[in-house]
C-alpha positions in Angstrom: 2.1 22.0 37.9 1.8 25.6 37.0 -0.4 26.7 39.9 0.9 24.4 42.7 -0.6 25.5 46.0 -1.9 28.8 44.5 -5.2 30.0 46.0 -7.7 30.9 43.2 -11.1 32.4 43.6 -13.4 31.9 40.7 -16.8 33.6 40.6 -19.6 32.0 38.6 -17.8 28.7 38.9 -20.8 26.4 39.3 -21.7 26.2 35.6 -20.4 26.5 32.1 -17.0 27.9 31.5 -16.6 28.8 35.2 -16.8 25.1 36.0 -14.2 24.4 33.3 -11.8 27.0 34.8 -12.2 25.4 38.2 -11.4 21.9 36.9 -8.3 23.0 34.9 -6.9 25.2 37.7 -7.3 22.4 40.2 -5.6 20.0 37.8 -2.7 22.4 37.8 -2.4 22.3 41.6 -4.5 25.2 42.6 -6.6 25.4 45.8 -9.8 26.5 44.1 -12.6 28.5 45.7 -15.8 27.8 43.8 -17.9 31.0 44.3 -21.4 31.2 42.9 -24.8 32.5 43.7 -26.0 28.9 43.1 -24.9 27.4 46.4 -25.9 23.9 45.5 -24.2 24.0 42.1 -21.0 25.4 43.8 -21.0 22.5 46.3 -21.5 19.9 43.5 -18.5 21.3 41.6 -16.3 21.5 44.7 -17.3 18.0 45.7 -16.5 16.6 42.3 -13.0 18.2 42.5 -12.3 16.9 46.0 -13.5 13.5 44.9 -10.9 13.6 42.2 -8.2 14.3 44.7 -8.0 18.1 44.2 -8.4 20.9 46.7 -11.6 22.9 46.4 -14.0 24.8 48.6 -17.5 26.1 47.8 -18.7 29.4 49.0 -22.2 30.8 48.1 -21.6 34.3 46.9 -23.8 37.1 45.3 -21.3 39.3 43.5 -23.8 42.2 43.7 -23.7 42.2 47.5 -20.5 43.9 48.7 -20.7 42.5 52.3 -21.1 39.0 50.8 -18.2 39.5 48.4 -16.0 41.0 51.2 -16.9 37.9 53.3 -15.8 35.7 50.5 -12.4 37.3 50.3 -11.8 37.6 54.0 -12.8 34.0 54.6 -10.6 32.8 51.8 -7.6 34.6 53.1 -8.3 33.3 56.6 -8.8 29.7 55.4 -5.9 29.6 53.0 -3.6 32.5 54.0 -3.5 34.3 50.7 -5.5 35.1 47.5 -3.1 34.5 44.6 -5.7 34.7 41.8 -9.1 36.3 41.3 -11.0 35.2 38.2 -14.1 37.4 37.7 -16.2 35.1 35.6 -19.7 35.6 37.1 -22.1 37.3 34.6 -25.5 37.3 33.1 -25.6 36.1 29.5 -28.1 34.7 27.0 -28.4 31.4 29.0 -30.2 33.5 31.6 -32.8 35.0 29.2 -30.9 38.1 28.4 -33.0 40.7 26.6 -32.1 41.7 23.1 -33.3 44.7 21.1 -33.0 48.4 20.4 -31.6 50.8 23.1 -34.8 52.8 23.2 -36.8 49.7 24.1 -34.5 48.5 26.8 -36.3 48.3 30.1 -34.5 50.3 32.9 -34.7 47.4 35.4 -33.2 45.1 32.8 -30.3 47.6 32.2 -29.7 47.8 36.0 -29.8 44.0 36.4 -27.1 43.3 33.8 -24.8 46.2 34.8 -25.2 45.2 38.5 -23.8 41.7 37.9 -21.6 42.1 34.8 -19.8 45.3 35.7 -20.5 46.3 39.3 -19.9 42.7 40.4 -16.4 42.7 38.9 -15.7 46.0 40.6 -16.9 44.8 44.0 -14.9 41.6 43.8 -11.8 43.5 42.9 -12.5 46.1 45.6 -12.6 43.4 48.3 -9.6 41.4 47.0 -7.2 44.2 46.3 -6.4 45.1 50.0 -5.4 41.5 50.6 -3.3 41.3 47.4 -1.6 44.6 48.4 -0.6 43.2 51.7 0.9 40.3 49.9 2.4 42.6 47.3 1.4 40.1 44.7 -1.7 38.7 42.9 -3.3 38.1 39.5 -6.7 39.5 38.6 -8.4 38.1 35.5 -11.5 39.7 34.2 -13.8 38.2 31.5 -14.9 40.7 28.8 -16.6 40.0 25.4 -15.9 40.4 21.7 -19.1 42.4 21.5 -17.0 45.2 22.9 -15.1 45.5 19.6 -18.0 45.2 17.2 -21.1 46.2 19.0 -22.7 43.0 17.8 -25.1 40.8 19.6 -28.0 43.3 19.9 -27.4 43.6 23.7 -26.8 47.2 24.6 -26.5 46.6 28.4 -24.4 43.4 28.1 -21.9 45.0 25.7 -21.7 48.2 27.7 -20.9 46.2 30.8 -18.2 44.2 29.1 -16.7 47.4 27.7 -16.6 48.8 31.2 -14.8 45.6 32.3 -12.0 46.4 29.8 -11.8 50.0 31.0 -11.7 49.0 34.7 -9.0 46.4 33.9 -6.7 49.0 32.4 -7.3 51.5 35.2 -6.5 48.9 37.9 -3.4 47.7 36.0 -2.0 51.2 36.2 -2.9 51.6 39.8 -1.8 48.2 41.1 1.5 47.7 39.3 3.4 49.2 42.3 2.2 46.3 44.4 3.2 43.6 41.9 -0.4 42.9 41.0 -1.3 41.9 37.4 -4.7 42.8 36.0 -5.7 41.5 32.6 -8.8 40.4 30.8 -9.8 38.0 28.1 -12.7 37.6 25.7 -14.1 34.1 25.1 -16.1 33.9 21.9 -19.5 32.3 21.6 -18.8 29.1 23.4 -20.6 25.8 23.8 -20.7 26.0 27.6 -24.3 25.1 28.4 -25.0 22.2 30.7 -27.7 21.0 28.3 -27.6 21.7 24.5 -30.9 22.4 22.8 -31.4 23.0 19.1 -31.5 26.8 19.7 -28.3 26.7 21.6 -26.5 24.7 18.9 -27.8 27.0 16.2 -26.6 30.1 18.1 -23.1 28.6 18.7 -22.7 27.4 15.2 -23.7 30.8 13.9 -20.3 32.2 14.9 -18.3 29.6 13.0 -18.2 31.4 9.6 -16.7 34.5 11.2 -13.7 32.6 12.5 -10.4 31.6 11.0 -10.9 28.2 12.8 -14.3 27.3 11.5 -15.7 25.2 14.3 -17.7 25.6 17.5 -15.7 27.0 20.4 -15.6 24.9 23.6 -14.5 25.6 27.2 -11.3 23.6 26.5 -10.3 26.3 24.0 -10.4 29.0 26.7 -9.1 27.6 29.9 -5.5 27.6 28.7 -5.4 31.3 28.3 -6.9 31.8 31.7 -4.2 29.5 33.1 -1.5 31.5 31.4 -2.8 34.7 32.9 -2.9 33.1 36.3 0.5 31.6 36.2 4.0 33.0 36.5 4.4 32.8 32.7 2.5 36.1 32.6 4.3 38.0 35.4 5.3 40.9 33.1 1.9 41.2 31.4 -0.7 43.6 32.7 -3.5 45.8 31.4 -4.0 43.6 28.4 -7.0 42.2 26.6 -6.5 38.7 25.1 -9.0 37.6 22.5 -9.8 33.9 22.5 -12.2 33.6 19.6 -10.5 31.4 17.0 -9.6 34.4 14.8 -13.2 35.8 14.7 -11.7 39.1 16.0 -8.3 40.4 15.2 -7.1 43.6 16.8 
């Protein structure tokens, strides 16, 4: 198993791709911390993993609240002894009624809401985890960006800006943390069929990306989790500051 006894914190792990990360990492031997603002959803995911014989712990966490995030990291380190991997997955996306439209029409409160979760939330989680990883002189931080960063597509100025900021933050931290043996990388899943329930609108949106890809099919969480596993495992020990695109050839850079 590639993550045997590794302690992995995954934010936004109660639903969608986050839940898929949690399952795959647990299958690879990780002790998974299921962190999500949806406390009931986090408990359900953690219980399902423990019922399957894996090690998982649910912890309700609001990534926009630094004291809450700090508590998550400190409690994890106290409970398990270390934090080997932090996967910053929590984000607001179209499944949560994300506004789309021209920059000049974007409401200020909506801008703040998305930046607060999608960019500042990543910063706060890293800020709280880094001192623990520095003491260990090891750790893997995996941030989730977006292909909209390359193309400006999606008609979501706040979302795309936040994800671009995640790429920039990843590179800065990689430079700063190499001295302590901490890897910092990010990846960009494409438009992925990750919803808990699939409506006609969801299916149409996901299928809309197919024609842009070299692999002309709908992307699923199973297409993504292997890359995250690679970045979390010892196979990527000499990789840092990188952005891996997992979009079936829709974006090549």
